[in-house]
C-alpha positions in Angstrom: 24.6 -12.2 83.1 27.1 -11.5 80.4 26.7 -8.8 77.5 25.7 -10.2 74.4 28.9 -10.1 71.9 27.2 -10.2 68.6 24.4 -7.7 69.1 23.4 -5.2 66.2 21.9 -1.8 66.6 18.6 -3.2 65.1 18.5 -6.2 67.6 19.1 -3.6 70.4 16.2 -1.5 69.3 13.9 -4.5 69.2 15.0 -5.5 72.7 14.6 -1.7 74.0 10.9 -1.6 72.4 9.9 -4.5 74.9 10.7 -1.8 77.5 8.3 0.9 76.0 11.1 2.8 73.9 10.1 3.5 70.4 12.2 5.3 67.5 11.3 8.7 67.4 13.8 9.6 64.6 16.9 8.5 62.7 19.7 10.7 61.3 22.3 8.8 59.1 23.0 5.5 60.9 21.9 6.6 64.5 18.5 6.0 65.8 16.9 8.2 68.8 14.6 6.2 70.9 12.2 7.7 73.6 10.2 6.4 76.3 7.6 7.7 78.8 8.2 5.2 81.3 9.3 6.6 84.7 9.4 10.1 83.0 10.6 10.9 79.5 14.1 9.5 78.5 15.9 9.6 75.2 18.6 7.2 74.0 20.9 7.2 70.8 21.5 3.8 69.4 24.2 3.6 66.5 22.7 1.2 63.8 25.9 -0.9 63.5 26.6 -4.6 63.3 28.0 -5.5 65.6 27.9 -3.1 68.4 31.0 -2.2 70.3 31.0 -3.6 73.8 31.7 -0.5 75.5 29.0 1.5 73.6 26.5 -1.4 74.3 27.5 -1.3 78.0 27.0 2.5 78.1 23.8 2.4 76.6 22.6 -0.3 78.9 23.8 1.7 82.1 22.0 4.7 80.9 18.7 3.0 80.3 19.2 0.8 83.6 19.8 4.3 85.6 16.6 5.8 84.1 14.5 2.5 84.8 15.9 2.1 88.3 17.4 -1.6 87.2 20.7 -3.1 87.7 22.3 -4.6 84.4 21.4 -8.2 85.2 17.7 -7.4 85.7 17.6 -5.1 82.8 19.2 -7.8 80.4 16.8 -10.5 81.7 13.8 -8.2 80.9 15.2 -7.4 77.5 16.2 -10.7 76.3 14.3 -13.3 78.4 
């Protein structure tokens, strides 16, 4: 599955909330999300529109490693 090209930070936050992440704090235009699924994990999301493709890929790689999912399985769980 290809990465979405026009995804905003707010859209990514909503998708990550489906995986059990919740916004724990915000500083300027960056949001910090935390989950307790598979142990505690934090990820920082820039609230930009759209997110740069490399930034999105890095965030998804970090989340996928924590949840032990490959990128395609992660994208399907987030956006299906």
